[in-house]
C-alpha positions in Angstrom: -2.4 17.4 1.8 -1.5 13.7 1.9 -2.3 11.0 -0.6 -2.2 7.4 0.9 -2.5 4.8 -1.8 -3.2 1.1 -1.3 -2.5 -1.2 -4.2 -4.8 -4.1 -5.1 -7.5 -5.3 -7.5 -11.0 -4.1 -7.2 -13.1 -7.2 -7.9 -14.5 -9.1 -4.9 -12.8 -12.3 -5.9 -9.4 -10.7 -5.1 -10.5 -9.3 -1.7 -8.6 -11.7 0.6 -5.6 -12.4 -1.7 -2.0 -11.7 -1.0 -1.9 -9.1 -3.9 -4.6 -7.0 -2.1 -2.6 -6.5 1.0 -2.2 -2.8 0.1 -5.9 -2.4 0.0 -6.2 -4.2 3.4 -3.8 -1.7 5.0 -5.6 1.4 3.8 -8.9 -0.1 4.8 -7.6 -0.7 8.3 -6.1 2.8 8.4 -9.5 4.3 7.4 -11.4 2.2 10.0 -9.0 3.4 12.7 -9.4 7.1 11.6 -13.2 7.0 10.9 -12.7 7.7 7.2 -15.2 6.0 4.8 -14.7 4.9 1.2 -17.8 6.4 -0.3 -16.9 8.0 -3.7 -14.8 7.5 -6.8 -12.3 10.1 -7.9 -9.3 9.9 -10.3 -10.1 6.3 -11.1 -10.0 5.2 -7.5 -12.4 4.5 -4.6 -11.7 7.3 -2.2 -12.0 8.1 1.5 -11.2 11.6 2.8 -10.7 13.2 6.1 -8.8 15.9 8.0 -6.0 15.2 10.4 -3.9 17.8 12.2 -5.4 20.4 9.8 -4.2 18.5 6.7 -6.5 17.0 4.2 -5.9 13.2 3.8 -7.0 11.4 0.6 -6.9 7.6 0.8 -7.2 5.9 -2.5 -7.7 2.3 -3.8 -7.2 2.5 -7.5 -9.9 0.7 -9.5 -7.7 0.4 -12.6 -6.4 -3.1 -11.6 -3.0 -3.5 -10.2 -1.0 -3.2 -13.5 -2.4 0.3 -14.2 -2.3 1.8 -10.7 -0.1 4.6 -12.0 -2.9 6.1 -14.1 -4.9 6.8 -10.9 -1.9 8.1 -8.9 -0.8 10.4 -11.7 -4.4 11.9 -11.9 -4.3 12.6 -8.1 -0.9 14.3 -8.3 -1.9 16.4 -11.3 -5.4 17.4 -10.0 -4.4 18.2 -6.4 -0.7 19.2 -7.0 0.4 16.8 -4.2 4.1 16.9 -3.5 5.8 13.5 -4.1 7.0 13.5 -0.5 3.4 13.6 0.7 2.4 10.4 -1.2 2.6 7.1 0.5 2.0 3.9 -1.4 1.5 0.6 0.4 1.7 -2.8 -1.3 2.6 -6.5 -1.1 6.1 -7.7 -1.7 7.0 -11.2 -2.7 10.7 -10.7 -2.1 10.3 -9.9 1.6 9.7 -12.6 4.3 6.0 -13.0 5.1 4.9 -10.4 7.7 8.0 -8.1 7.2 7.6 -4.4 6.9 9.9 -2.1 4.9 9.3 1.7 4.8 11.4 3.8 2.5 11.5 7.3 1.1 12.2 6.1 -2.4 13.4 3.1 -4.3 12.9 1.0 -7.4 9.6 -0.7 -8.3 11.3 -4.1 -8.0 9.2 -6.9 -9.5 5.9 -5.3 -8.5 3.7 -4.4 -11.6 1.6 -1.9 -9.7 4.7 0.0 -8.6 6.2 -0.3 -12.1 3.1 1.5 -13.4 3.3 4.2 -10.8 7.0 4.8 -11.4 6.4 4.9 -15.2 3.4 7.4 -14.9 5.1 9.7 -12.3 8.5 9.4 -14.0 10.3 9.0 -10.7 11.0 6.5 -7.9 11.3 9.3 -5.3 8.1 8.9 -3.3 7.5 7.1 0.1 6.3 3.5 0.2 5.5 0.7 2.7 6.1 -2.8 1.5 4.5 -5.7 3.3 6.2 -9.0 2.9 4.0 -11.8 1.6 6.9 -14.2 1.0 6.9 -16.8 -1.8 4.7 -19.8 -2.1 5.8 -22.9 -0.2 5.1 -24.8 -3.4 8.1 -24.1 -5.7 6.2 -25.2 -8.8 3.3 -22.7 -8.2 3.2 -19.8 -10.7 3.9 -16.4 -9.1 0.6 -14.9 -10.4 -1.4 -17.9 -9.0 0.3 -17.4 -5.6 -0.2 -13.6 -5.3 -3.9 -14.0 -6.4 -4.6 -16.9 -4.1 -6.5 -16.5 -0.9 -4.5 -15.9 2.3 -4.5 -19.0 4.5 -5.2 -18.8 8.2 -1.6 -19.2 9.3 -0.4 -16.4 7.0 -3.4 -14.2 8.0 -2.1 -14.2 11.6 1.4 -13.2 10.5 0.2 -10.5 8.1 -2.3 -9.0 10.5 0.6 -7.9 12.7 2.3 -6.3 9.7 -0.9 -4.6 8.7 -1.4 -3.1 12.2 2.2 -1.8 12.1 1.7 -0.3 8.7 -1.5 1.4 9.8 0.4 3.0 12.7 3.2 4.0 10.4 0.8 5.8 8.2 -0.6 7.7 11.2 3.0 8.7 12.1 3.6 9.8 8.5 0.6 12.1 8.3 1.6 13.5 11.7 4.6 14.9 10.0 7.2 12.6 11.7 10.3 12.2 9.5 10.0 9.0 7.4 13.4 7.8 8.5 12.2 7.8 12.1 9.0 6.1 11.0 11.1 3.4 9.3 13.3 2.9 12.3 10.3 2.4 14.5 8.3 0.0 12.3 10.6 -1.8 9.9 10.5 -5.4 11.0 11.2 -9.0 10.0 9.3 -11.7 11.9 11.4 -14.1 13.9 9.9 -17.4 12.6 
């Protein structure tokens, strides 16, 4: 069994914001797999399917970003999912816009959603995909205002490539390909 978690905020006003990039990735993954978000479970909107004989649970926590760990912990406890079979995807301010970083483990960095997951699981040892959203071009703009702002057209084009790569990386991950190999294949930094 695999648990794929996209981080974001559930209200429609956050739908096309930088901070909801994790939601966008898992939505694209589900579209490509024919999985549909139709129920709530463990404080998340859930899509389920089977791939290569393995059950796949895709979750978008509805706890709001800063409490994402509550939902993830419930899934782990209820379904006894090994940490190595959990993949969390989320936006990262500290990476260049459109970058992709796949890792087996690591700190939460400055991301409040990841801080919540690490705190609730009591470990940093679970796979993740970070999508670079860069920083605001306006140095005076508050970080919270930036991550909750709507993605502009120029950024959308750059992020779409990263989202497609992240979607393909998730498919490789649930195929049982070693995460180091997945990282070598998909980790990227855009040229411009």
